[in-house]
C-alpha positions as CSV (number, residue, x, y, z in Angstrom):
1,X,54.4,255.0,146.5
2,X,50.8,254.8,144.9
3,X,48.6,252.2,146.4
4,X,45.4,251.3,145.7
5,X,42.7,249.2,147.8
6,X,39.5,247.6,146.6
7,X,37.1,246.6,149.3
8,X,33.1,245.6,149.3
9,X,33.0,242.9,147.3
10,X,31.4,239.4,148.3
11,X,28.7,237.2,147.3
12,X,25.3,238.5,146.3
13,X,21.9,237.2,144.5
14,X,20.7,238.1,141.3
15,X,19.2,241.1,141.2
16,X,21.1,242.5,144.3
17,X,23.3,245.6,145.0
18,X,26.8,246.1,146.2
19,X,28.9,248.9,146.7
20,X,32.6,248.7,146.1
21,X,35.4,251.1,147.6
22,X,38.6,252.1,146.3
23,X,40.7,254.0,148.3
24,X,44.0,255.6,147.5
25,X,47.2,256.7,148.8
26,X,50.3,258.2,147.7
27,X,48.7,260.3,144.6
28,X,47.2,263.9,144.8
29,X,43.8,261.9,144.1
30,X,41.7,264.4,143.0
31,X,44.1,265.0,140.0
32,X,43.5,261.6,138.4
33,X,41.1,259.5,136.5
34,X,40.1,256.8,138.1
35,X,39.1,253.2,136.3
36,X,37.1,250.2,137.1
37,X,37.8,247.2,135.3
38,X,36.7,243.5,135.8
39,X,37.9,240.2,135.4
40,X,35.6,237.4,135.3
41,X,36.5,233.8,135.3
42,X,37.8,232.6,131.9
43,X,37.6,236.2,130.3
44,X,40.0,238.9,129.8
45,X,40.2,241.9,131.8
46,X,37.3,244.7,130.4
47,X,37.0,248.0,131.4
48,X,33.4,248.8,133.4
49,X,33.5,252.5,134.4
50,X,35.6,255.5,135.0
51,X,35.4,258.9,136.3
52,X,37.0,262.4,135.6
53,X,39.3,263.9,138.1
54,X,36.6,266.4,139.5
55,X,33.9,264.0,138.9
56,X,31.8,265.7,137.0
57,X,31.5,263.4,133.9
58,X,31.4,259.4,134.1
59,X,31.5,256.6,131.2
60,X,30.0,253.1,131.1
61,X,30.7,250.1,129.5
62,X,27.4,249.0,127.7
63,X,26.8,246.0,130.1
64,X,27.1,248.0,133.2
65,X,25.4,251.0,131.9
66,X,21.9,251.8,133.6
67,X,22.7,249.5,136.2
68,X,26.5,250.8,137.9
69,X,27.2,254.4,139.0
70,X,30.7,255.4,139.5
71,X,31.3,258.3,141.8
72,X,34.1,259.5,144.1
73,X,34.9,261.6,147.2
74,X,38.2,263.3,146.5
75,X,38.1,264.3,150.2
76,X,38.2,260.8,151.3
77,X,40.6,259.7,148.3
78,X,37.8,257.3,147.3
79,X,36.2,256.3,144.3
80,X,32.8,254.1,144.4
81,X,31.2,251.7,142.3
82,X,27.0,251.1,143.3
83,X,26.1,248.0,141.3
84,X,22.6,247.5,141.3
85,X,20.4,244.8,139.4
86,X,23.1,242.3,139.6
87,X,23.1,239.5,137.2
88,X,25.3,236.2,137.3
89,X,27.5,237.9,134.4
90,X,28.6,240.5,136.7
91,X,30.6,237.7,139.0
92,X,34.4,238.7,138.6
93,X,37.5,240.2,140.4
94,X,37.0,244.1,140.2
95,X,40.1,246.4,140.3
96,X,40.6,250.4,140.5
97,X,43.1,251.8,138.7
98,X,44.9,255.0,138.2
99,X,47.5,256.4,135.7
100,X,50.5,258.0,137.0
101,X,53.1,258.1,134.3
102,X,52.5,254.3,134.8
103,X,49.2,252.5,135.9
104,X,48.9,251.3,139.2
105,X,46.2,248.3,139.9
106,X,44.9,247.5,143.3
107,X,44.5,243.6,144.4
108,X,41.0,243.2,143.6
109,X,37.8,242.4,145.2
110,X,35.9,239.6,144.3
111,X,32.1,240.0,143.2
112,X,30.1,237.1,143.1
113,X,26.3,237.1,141.9
114,X,24.8,233.8,142.5
115,X,21.4,232.3,143.7
């Protein structure tokens, strides 16, 4: 059974930074693309970033490009999202997902950017 667990969220002031983690089990992690999504209050879920299975290529939504960095450690079955220069508009629940015949989602981790 595939399971994803996100962690690292919290309350941070504008301009601050957080690093999120997504740890997977029940899947040969190194074989799969991993996505980060987020859902802000009253908004639809949107993709934030994704990383190829070997970590050599990364892609970002325009809203976060230049501020967020996605990376992975396949030995630890973990993908990270380093978030810098955070803005109030980044406030959301952040989710990771993996598609293994079907799409699996973690439970999410709350990020709140507020002074």
